[in-house]
C-alpha positions as CSV (number, residue, x, y, z in Angstrom):
1,X,-27.2,9.4,-24.4
2,X,-26.0,11.9,-21.9
3,X,-22.5,11.7,-20.5
4,X,-22.2,10.2,-17.1
5,X,-19.7,9.6,-14.4
6,X,-19.4,7.1,-11.6
7,X,-19.4,8.1,-7.9
8,X,-18.5,5.9,-5.0
9,X,-19.6,6.7,-1.5
10,X,-18.2,4.8,1.5
11,X,-20.4,5.0,4.6
12,X,-19.0,3.9,8.0
13,X,-20.1,4.1,11.6
14,X,-18.3,6.9,13.4
15,X,-15.6,6.0,15.9
16,X,-17.1,5.3,19.3
17,X,-20.4,4.0,17.8
18,X,-21.0,0.3,18.7
19,X,-20.7,-1.9,15.6
20,X,-22.4,-5.2,16.4
21,X,-22.0,-6.5,12.9
22,X,-18.3,-5.8,12.9
23,X,-17.9,-7.5,16.3
24,X,-19.8,-10.6,15.0
25,X,-17.4,-10.8,12.1
26,X,-14.4,-10.3,14.3
27,X,-15.6,-13.1,16.6
28,X,-16.4,-15.4,13.6
29,X,-12.9,-14.9,12.2
30,X,-11.3,-15.8,15.5
31,X,-13.5,-18.9,15.7
32,X,-12.2,-19.9,12.2
33,X,-8.7,-19.7,13.4
34,X,-7.7,-16.3,12.1
35,X,-5.8,-15.0,15.0
36,X,-4.7,-11.4,15.5
37,X,-7.8,-9.6,14.2
38,X,-8.2,-7.0,16.9
39,X,-11.2,-5.1,15.4
40,X,-13.6,-5.0,12.5
41,X,-15.8,-2.1,11.4
42,X,-18.4,-2.9,8.8
43,X,-19.8,-0.3,6.5
44,X,-21.4,0.0,3.1
45,X,-20.4,1.2,-0.4
46,X,-22.9,3.0,-2.6
47,X,-22.1,3.4,-6.3
48,X,-24.0,6.0,-8.3
49,X,-23.9,6.8,-12.0
50,X,-24.8,10.4,-12.3
51,X,-24.8,13.1,-15.0
52,X,-21.4,14.4,-15.9
53,X,-22.2,17.8,-14.6
54,X,-23.3,16.6,-11.1
55,X,-21.2,18.4,-8.5
56,X,-19.6,17.0,-5.5
57,X,-21.8,19.4,-3.5
58,X,-24.9,17.7,-4.9
59,X,-23.6,14.3,-4.0
60,X,-22.8,15.6,-0.5
61,X,-26.4,16.8,-0.3
62,X,-27.6,13.3,-1.3
63,X,-25.4,11.8,1.5
64,X,-26.6,14.3,4.1
65,X,-30.3,13.9,3.3
66,X,-30.6,10.1,2.5
67,X,-27.5,8.0,2.0
68,X,-25.9,8.3,5.4
69,X,-27.3,8.8,8.9
70,X,-24.8,11.6,9.8
71,X,-25.7,11.3,13.5
72,X,-23.8,8.0,13.7
73,X,-22.2,7.6,10.3
74,X,-19.5,9.3,8.3
75,X,-19.0,9.1,4.6
76,X,-16.3,9.5,1.9
77,X,-17.1,10.5,-1.7
78,X,-14.9,9.4,-4.6
79,X,-15.9,11.3,-7.8
């Protein structure tokens, strides 16, 4: 079996992009009595298991081409 490594990609909406899911969560938390939550941004985490020799540049290319909509989303890669 070939050696592998885990990669975690966190994708979030860019600042200034409306986040209706985050706003719904913020509202629901307030309705449940959790005061003081001023804002919520909701994103996604993508975990990949890739070949050990996969470069960060290759993972970045995956993000740019498929995993994130870079017009409205930013991403962070943890190798």
